N, C-alpha and C positions, 0 to 999 in steps of 0.2 A: 327080594330082590336083588341083583347081583349087580357089584359094581361094575362089570361091563355093560349091559344094561342101563343104567344109571347116566355113565359117562354119555355113551349113545344116545339117552336121552335129554342129554343135559347140552349134549354140539347141536343136536336137533332144534333144541328150545333156542339158544345163541343164534345160530342162521334164519332160522327164520323170524329172528326179532333185528338183526344186524343191521336193517335200514334205520331203526331206533337209535342203537348208541353212534352210528351215523352222524344221523340228522343231528343228535346234542353234540355230540364231536366238534360239527361244522357250524353249529349253532356259539358254541364257545370260542373257534375258531375266529369267528367272522365277528363276533365281540370285543375281541382283543386286535383286531386287524384297523377294524373300524373306528375306534376310541382317540378322539383327538388327543385326551389330553396325555395319553401315551403314545401319540405317533406323528407329536408336533415338531416341524421343520424348524430350524436344522438340525438338529441334536433331540430326535427322538428317545425316547426311553428304551422299546423295544424294539431290538436288534434284530430279532428275525425269531419266526414262529412255525413249530413242526407239529405236525399231528400224525396219529398212526393208529391202526386198527387194529386189535387183535387177529391175528391169523388162526382160522379153526384148528389147523395142526399144531401150531404151538399153545392155543387154549387148550386141547387137548391132552399134551404132553403135560403142561403147569397142573391141571386138575389130578393128573395119575400120579404126578409126584408129590402134591399134596395130602391126597387120599392116603399114599404109600408111609407120607407122616405122620399118618393119624388121623388127620382132619377129616371129618365126618361130613362130605358135600355131595347135596342129594340135589335134584329139582327144584326142589322147595325150595334152598337157602343159597343156589347158586348166585343169583345174583347178589346174594349178601356177602357171600366168600370169599369173591373174586372182583376186586374192586377196579382193575385198571385192564379192563376190557377194551377203551379207548384212553387214546392218550394226547394231550395239546402242552407241550413244552413252548413257554417265553423266554425267550434267551434276551438276556441284558447283558450289558457290558463292563458295570460299575455298579459294586455291592450293595453303594448309597441308591443306588436306582431302585432297589427293592421295593423300598416302601409305599413309594406310589403305586406298585402292581401288587404289595399286597392289601394296599388300601382300598384299591378297586375289586379286587375278588371276596374281601370281606365284606364291601356294600352289598357285596351281587347277594351274601348270604345274609346279610340282614335284613335287605328285603325280600327276602324267598324266592329269590330268583335259583340259587343252585344251594344245596348241603353239602354238608359234608360226608365223606362217607368212612373216612377214617381220619385220626386227628393230624393236619401237616407236620412234615421232617425236614430238615436241614442237615448239612450235612458244610463244615468251616473246619480251617484248619488254622483259625482265628480267634484266639478265646477274646475277643472284644466282640466280635460279629457272634459267637456265642453267646454273649452276654445279651446284645440288642435282640436276636429271634429267642431269648427265652423268655425277656422282658414283654415279646408278643405271644407268648405261650407257646412256641412251635420248640417241639421236641428236637433240640440238638445234639451232634455227633460230633467230636472232634475227630478229623482225621489229620495223622501226621503227614501223608504223603503228599498233603496240598491242595487234595482235591477240595474241591467247595461246588455244593450244589445248593439253590436257594431251596426254598421250602416245597415239597413236595405236596399239593393238595389236589384230592382224588372228589370229585363231587359227583354227586347224585342228583 
């Protein structure tokens, strides 16, 4: 089977199941929006929440790029190979707020509601926060550009 047929089949499979990804994405977003521990007034831990579902055209471009890089992406392994189909980004203003968000996520994983699709990863410019993230078993990369991103957690 040629890669064009595989790609067409993969995109068709995605569009046919897109509602399931949207349902899961919205359930994760609702979990954070409705969580009283993370949203208590007057100073909530969560500043804002953003979500997105990958557009089929962008998904097709990403898969094509990965296939050209040598990845073997098929209709059978697509959902294991591409782990960023839906995304929910939790924004917080202060780095010390991360621990509360992390604990809530890890509790969801511990009770079996969510699972990690890949290990979490964080970016920071601060060596002290690198140590904190690494103590939580989070792969961390120092960025000299002062870019900071709390760990990305991909759940399934």
